[in-house]
Structure formats: structure tokens, C-alpha cells
C-alpha positions, 0 to 999 in steps of 0.5 A, spaced: 333 254 833 328 257 838 323 253 836 327 247 838 328 250 845 319 250 845 319 245 842 323 241 847 319 243 853 313 241 850 315 234 849 318 234 856 312 237 860 308 231 860 313 225 861 315 230 867 308 231 868 307 239 868 303 243 865 305 247 859 312 250 859 311 256 856 318 261 854 318 267 849 324 270 844 325 276 849 326 271 856 328 264 854 329 262 861 323 258 865 323 254 871 320 247 872 318 244 879 320 237 879 318 233 885 320 238 888 326 240 885 326 247 882 330 247 876 332 252 872 333 251 863 336 258 859 336 256 852 343 260 850 341 261 841 349 264 841 351 257 842 345 253 842 346 251 848 341 249 854 344 251 861 341 247 867 341 248 875 338 247 881 340 247 888 340 239 891 341 240 898 343 245 904 349 247 907 350 242 912 351 245 919 356 239 922 360 236 916 363 241 911 370 239 910 368 232 908 361 235 903 367 240 900 372 233 899 367 230 896 364 237 892 371 237 889 372 229 889 366 229 884 368 235 880 375 233 878 373 231 870 366 230 871 367 224 876 359 222 877 356 227 874 355 226 867 359 233 866 355 237 870 359 242 876 357 241 883 357 248 888 357 249 894 355 257 897 353 259 903 347 262 900 344 257 895 347 250 898 349 245 894 348 245 887 349 242 881 350 247 874 351 245 866 350 246 859 347 241 854 347 241 847 340 243 844 
């Protein structure tokens, strides 16, 4: 199935206007920069899933309680997140992560 992941990346790159994306069997992951967003993709062959991770915003200096409440609401049965999870951490800010079947 690694070939399917490589094929997905080969198709994805021109669609997003990116240069060729290459990965190896030893490290089936890559970091893409799409419109100033860094998106990490990692293929998990044992489950045939692709993990997707990106930082969407820094944590604000003010209004964090409101942000935390909105994030908790979005994570209630993946409300308006398309099955992804939102998180807030001091070291990364607000992140979006999820897993999709290849």
C-alpha cells in the first residue's frame, strides 16, 4: 500500500501547485507548505491510514477561555470538523489533526 500513498502524493502535488513530493519506505511522512500552512502527512501502513496535522493559529493573549470553549464545542462528535480534532497547546497553538483512510 506504500505505492498507493506515493501515488496519492504524486497526484496531490500538481493539484496544489507544489513540487514533487517524495517519501521513502523507511519514513513514510512529509511536510507540505500550502498557502503558508505547514501540513504534515504520515502514512501508517499497518492501518492504511494517513495522519494529517497542521497548526491553524497561535494561542491568543486574551480570550483564551472563549477559544477553549469553542474548541471543546467543535470536538463534540466532531461538530463541523469533518471528523478531525482541534487542540490547543502552549508550544504549538491551535492545531487540527485527524486520520483518513488511504
